[in-house]
C-alpha positions in Angstrom: 121.5 116.9 118.0 124.9 117.7 116.4 124.7 117.2 112.6 128.4 117.8 111.6 131.2 115.5 110.8 130.1 112.0 111.9 133.7 110.9 112.7 133.7 113.3 115.8 130.4 112.6 117.3 128.5 110.0 119.3 124.7 109.6 119.5 124.8 112.4 122.1 127.0 114.9 120.2 130.7 115.5 119.8 133.1 113.2 121.7 134.9 114.4 124.8 138.2 114.0 123.0 137.0 116.3 120.2 135.8 118.9 122.7 139.2 118.7 124.5 140.9 119.3 121.1 138.7 122.4 120.5 139.4 123.7 124.0 143.1 123.2 123.4 142.9 125.2 120.2 141.1 128.0 122.0 143.8 128.1 124.6 146.5 128.1 121.9 144.8 130.8 119.9 144.3 133.0 123.0 147.9 132.5 124.1 149.3 133.4 120.7 147.0 136.5 120.5 148.2 137.6 124.0 151.8 137.0 122.8 151.3 139.2 119.8 149.6 141.9 121.9 152.5 141.8 124.4 150.4 140.5 127.3 152.9 138.3 129.0 150.7 137.2 131.9 147.8 136.2 129.7 150.2 134.5 127.2 151.7 132.4 129.9 148.2 131.6 131.4 146.7 130.4 128.1 149.8 128.7 126.6 150.4 126.9 129.9 146.8 125.6 129.6 147.4 124.6 126.0 150.6 122.8 127.0 148.9 121.0 130.0 146.1 119.8 127.7 148.6 118.5 125.2 150.7 116.9 128.0 147.6 115.2 129.3 146.6 113.9 125.8 150.0 113.1 124.3 152.5 113.1 127.1 152.6 109.4 127.6 152.5 108.4 123.9 155.8 107.5 122.2 156.9 109.2 119.0 154.1 108.9 116.5 153.3 111.7 114.1 151.5 114.2 116.3 153.6 117.3 116.6 151.2 119.2 118.9 153.0 118.4 122.2 156.3 119.6 120.7 154.5 122.8 119.5 153.1 123.3 123.0 156.6 123.2 124.5 157.8 125.8 121.9 154.8 128.1 122.5 155.3 127.8 126.3 158.9 128.7 125.8 157.8 131.9 124.0 155.5 132.8 126.8 158.4 132.4 129.3 160.6 134.5 127.1 158.2 137.5 126.9 158.1 137.3 130.7 161.9 137.7 130.6 162.5 134.2 132.0 165.2 133.1 129.5 166.1 129.9 131.4 162.6 128.5 131.4 162.2 129.5 127.8 165.4 127.7 126.9 164.3 124.5 128.7 161.0 124.5 126.8 162.7 125.0 123.4 165.1 122.2 124.1 162.2 119.9 125.1 160.3 120.9 122.0 163.3 119.9 119.8 163.8 116.6 121.7 160.1 115.7 121.1 160.2 116.7 117.4 163.3 114.5 116.9 161.4 111.5 118.3 158.5 111.8 115.9 158.2 109.1 113.2 158.0 111.7 110.4 160.9 113.8 111.8 162.9 115.8 109.2 165.6 118.2 110.3 164.0 121.4 109.0 161.0 120.8 111.3 162.9 122.0 114.4 163.4 125.4 112.8 160.9 127.3 115.0 162.2 126.1 118.4 165.8 126.2 117.2 165.5 129.8 116.2 163.8 130.6 119.6 166.6 128.7 121.4 169.1 130.8 119.5 167.3 133.9 120.7 167.4 132.7 124.3 171.2 132.1 123.9 171.5 135.6 122.5 169.6 137.2 125.3 171.8 135.5 127.9 175.0 136.6 126.3 175.9 133.2 124.8 176.5 134.7 121.4 178.6 131.8 120.0 175.9 129.3 120.9 173.2 131.6 119.4 175.1 131.8 116.1 175.5 128.0 116.0 171.7 127.5 116.6 170.8 130.0 113.9 173.2 128.6 111.4 172.1 125.0 112.2 168.4 125.9 111.5 169.3 127.7 108.3 171.4 124.8 107.1 168.5 122.4 107.7 166.1 124.6 105.8 168.6 125.0 102.9 169.1 121.2 102.8 165.3 120.8 102.5 164.2 123.8 100.4 167.4 125.3 98.9 168.9 128.7 99.7 166.5 131.7 100.4 163.5 129.5 100.5 160.0 130.9 100.6 158.4 128.0 102.4 156.3 128.7 105.5 158.4 128.7 108.7 155.5 126.9 110.4 
C-alpha cells in the first residue's frame, strides 16, 4: 500500500485526481522537452494532451487561483508556433492571457510569458507595430512590479 503523503491517497492508494495531475505533469514535461529538442510533432502531441487534461480538470471552473489552464494554453501556442502555425499560436496566447486575467490572484506581470509569445507571433506575421506594443506592454508590467532590469524569474 502507498505510504506517501496522506492528503493524496485513499485506502487503496493515490486518488484518481492525483494520478491525473501526475499524468498531466508527464505530458507537460515531455512536451517541453520536445519543444527544446525542436521536435514539433512530439511537442504538439504532448502539449495538446497536457492542455486537454487541464481543460477537462479546470475548463469549467471560474477564475480561482489555478493558473495551469492558462499555462496549458500558452504551451499549446508554443507547440503551434514551432510547427509554423502562427495563427493557432496567436489564438492560444490570447486565450492564455484572457484566462490569466480572470484569476483571483491576477497581477499584470503574470501575463509576461504569453504576451512575449504573442508579440513573437505578431512579429513573424509581419505585424511589427503590434509586436512592439506587446513587448513594451510586457516590459512595462514587469518594471511596475519589479523595477527596471529585474532579475526575477520569467516563469
